[in-house]
C-alpha positions in Angstrom: 24.2 32.7 34.5 23.1 29.6 32.7 20.1 29.2 30.5 18.2 26.1 29.6 16.0 26.0 26.5 13.4 23.2 26.2 11.7 22.5 22.9 8.8 20.2 22.5 6.6 19.4 19.6 3.6 17.2 18.9 2.9 15.4 15.7 -0.2 13.5 14.7 0.0 9.8 14.8 0.6 8.2 11.4 -1.2 4.9 10.9 0.7 2.7 8.6 1.7 -0.9 8.7 5.2 -2.3 8.5 4.6 -4.6 5.6 7.8 -4.2 3.7 11.5 -4.3 4.4 11.4 -0.5 4.7 8.1 0.4 6.4 6.5 3.5 5.0 9.5 4.2 2.6 9.0 3.5 -1.0 11.8 1.7 -2.9 14.1 4.4 -4.3 14.1 2.6 -7.7 10.4 3.4 -8.2 9.2 -0.2 -7.8 6.5 0.2 -5.1 2.8 0.7 -4.6 1.0 2.6 -1.8 -2.3 1.0 -0.8 -5.0 2.8 1.1 -7.9 1.5 3.2 -10.2 4.4 2.1 -11.0 6.2 -1.2 -9.0 9.3 -2.1 -5.8 8.0 -0.5 -7.2 8.3 3.0 -7.3 5.9 5.9 -4.6 3.4 6.7 -1.7 3.3 4.3 1.2 1.0 3.6 3.9 0.7 1.0 4.5 -2.6 -0.8 8.0 -2.6 -2.3 8.7 -4.9 -5.2 9.1 -7.2 -6.7 6.6 -8.9 -4.4 3.9 -11.5 -4.8 1.4 -11.7 -2.0 -0.8 -14.8 -2.4 -3.1 -13.8 0.5 -3.5 -10.3 1.8 -4.6 -11.9 5.1 -0.8 -12.3 5.7 -0.1 -8.5 5.2 -0.6 -6.8 8.6 -2.3 -3.4 9.0 -2.9 -1.4 12.2 -6.4 -2.7 12.4 -5.8 -6.3 11.3 -4.8 -7.3 7.8 -5.2 -5.8 4.3 -7.5 -8.7 3.2 -10.4 -7.1 1.4 -9.5 -3.5 2.5 -7.8 -1.8 -0.5 -9.9 1.1 -1.8 -7.4 3.4 -3.5 -3.7 3.1 -4.6 -0.7 4.7 -6.2 1.9 2.8 -8.3 5.5 3.8 -8.5 7.2 4.8 -11.7 9.0 1.5 -12.2 6.2 -0.9 -11.1 3.2 -2.7 -12.4 0.5 -3.8 -9.9 -2.0 -6.5 -10.4 -4.9 -6.9 -7.9 -6.9 -10.1 -7.6 -10.3 -10.7 -6.0 -9.3 -14.2 -4.8 -6.2 -15.6 -3.0 -3.4 -17.1 -5.1 -3.7 -14.3 -7.8 -7.0 -15.6 -9.1 -10.5 -14.3 -9.6 -11.4 -10.8 -11.0 -8.2 -9.0 -11.9 -7.2 -5.4 -12.5 -3.7 -4.3 -13.7 -2.3 -0.8 -13.1 0.6 0.6 -15.0 3.6 2.5 -13.7 2.8 6.0 -12.4 -1.0 5.2 -12.0 -3.0 6.8 -9.2 -6.4 5.5 -8.5 -8.5 7.5 -6.0 -11.4 5.0 -6.0 -11.1 1.3 -7.1 -13.9 0.1 -9.4 -16.8 -1.6 -7.5 -15.7 -5.0 -8.8 -12.6 -4.8 -6.6 -13.0 -2.1 -4.0 -12.9 -3.8 -0.6 -12.6 -7.2 -2.3 -8.9 -7.6 -3.1 -7.4 -10.8 -1.7 -4.0 -11.0 -3.4 -1.6 -8.9 -5.4 1.5 -9.0 -7.5 3.9 -6.1 -7.9 6.4 -6.4 -10.8 9.4 -4.2 -11.4 10.6 -3.1 -14.8 14.3 -2.6 -15.5 
């Protein structure tokens, strides 16, 4: 007598963009930032591994287009510093976030207005 066992599972779809060398996986050295399209770490998410300078978030793909003007919350890795800028080429209104920072809601001056970013790594 032979027996066949069939297992199946369903998992919810995870919406994240493949914007870095290792999509969805943070740099193990702690130099990364998670960015989210909605407040409280909700909506679309991607990981940006550093060091990385993105002069225009219009070049960073997301499932629904690009990240240009869409960041509303973020988490910074333990070995990173993140600078967000309201204009391309790292200009305009700027906010800087230290290593280990979690921001569930960006300030109104930048929420949905970020056009470029710079992610620096510390040794």
